[in-house]
N, C-alpha and C positions, 0 to 999 in steps of 0.2 A: 783388781781381779783376785779370785781365790787362789790359794796355793795348795796343791795336792802332790803327794809323792811318797817315797819310802826311803828309809835309811836301813842299811844292813849292820846289825850288831852281832856280837858273839853267839847269842842264842836264837837269832832269827831276824826277820824284818820287822820294822815298825812302820806301819802305814799311817799317814797323817793327812789332815785336811784343815786348812786355816781359811775361814770365810768371814764375810761381813767386816772386812778391814776398814776402819774409819779413823782418820786423824781427827782427834777431838780438841786439841789445843796446840798452838804454836806461839812461841815467844821469841822475839828478836830484840833483846835489850840494847844491843849496840850494832848499828849498821852505818857504814860510811861508803860514799860513792865519790870517786875522784876522777878527774880527767887526766889522761896520759897524753901529753902534747903530741900532735900529729900522728897519734896511734889509736886511741880509743878510750875506754872506760874501765876502771877497776872498781869492783864491788867487794867489800869486806864485811862479813857478818861474824860477830864475836859472841861467844857464850849463849848461843841459841838453845832452845829446848823444844821438844814435842812429845805429845802423848798420843798413843795409838791404842784403840780398843778393838778386840776381835773375838770371834768364836773359834774354838779348836776342837778337834776330836782325833783320837789316835787308837790304833788297834794292833795288837800283836797276837801270836798264837796262844798266849796265856791270858790276856785281859784286854779290855777296851775301856776307854774313858773319854769324857768330853766336858767342856765347860767354857768359861770366858777368860780372857786374858787382857791385862793392861801392860803396855810397854812404855816406859818413860826413858827418853834419851836426852841427856843433858851435856853441857860443855861442847856444843857443836860449833865448829869454826869452819867458815867457807871463804875462800878467796877465788874470785873469778875475774878474768880479763876478757873484754870484748873489743873487737875492732869495729870501727864505723866506716861506712862508705855511702856513696849516693848511688842509687840504682838508675836505670835508664830513664825513669820518669822524674828524677830529681828528689825522690823520697829517700830519707835516711834508712839504712839497713844496718843491723847489728849481727855480728858473727861471733860465736863463742870461741875464743882462742885457747883458754886453759881454765881448768877448774880443779881446785884441791879442797877436799873436805876431810875433817877429822872429827871423831867423837870421843868424849872423855868417859862418860858413864852410861851404862844401860841397866835399867832395873826392870825385871820381868816378874809379874805376879800372875800365877796360874790359879784359877779357881775351878775345881772339878768335883766329881762325885767321890773319887777315891781319897 
C-alpha cells in the first residue's frame, strides 16, 4: 500500500506520499532450516538483501518535489522459530514462536526535479 503522511519540522510540516512500492530483487545467499527435537523448526537467513523501487512526492509551504527512489537493504539477518502440531484433521500446522531481524546497511537514492 501507499504511504501518506506528514512530519513536523522547525519551519513547518512536510507532507509526503510514497507510492508504487515494488520489491524488485531479493537475495538469500545463506539459508538453513533445522529441526528442534520435540519442539519445531528453526529458520536462519544470513546476509540477505533486497531492492525496493518507489515513487515519492513531498510538499512544504516553501517548495514541492517528486521523483523516483531506490532503496537497497543489505546484511539482513533473520532467525525464526516455529512450533509444529497436528490439527483436528491430522494435518500439520505451524505457529511462529519468535522472530528476530536485523539489518546492516540501507542505501537510499532519491531522484527528483530539484
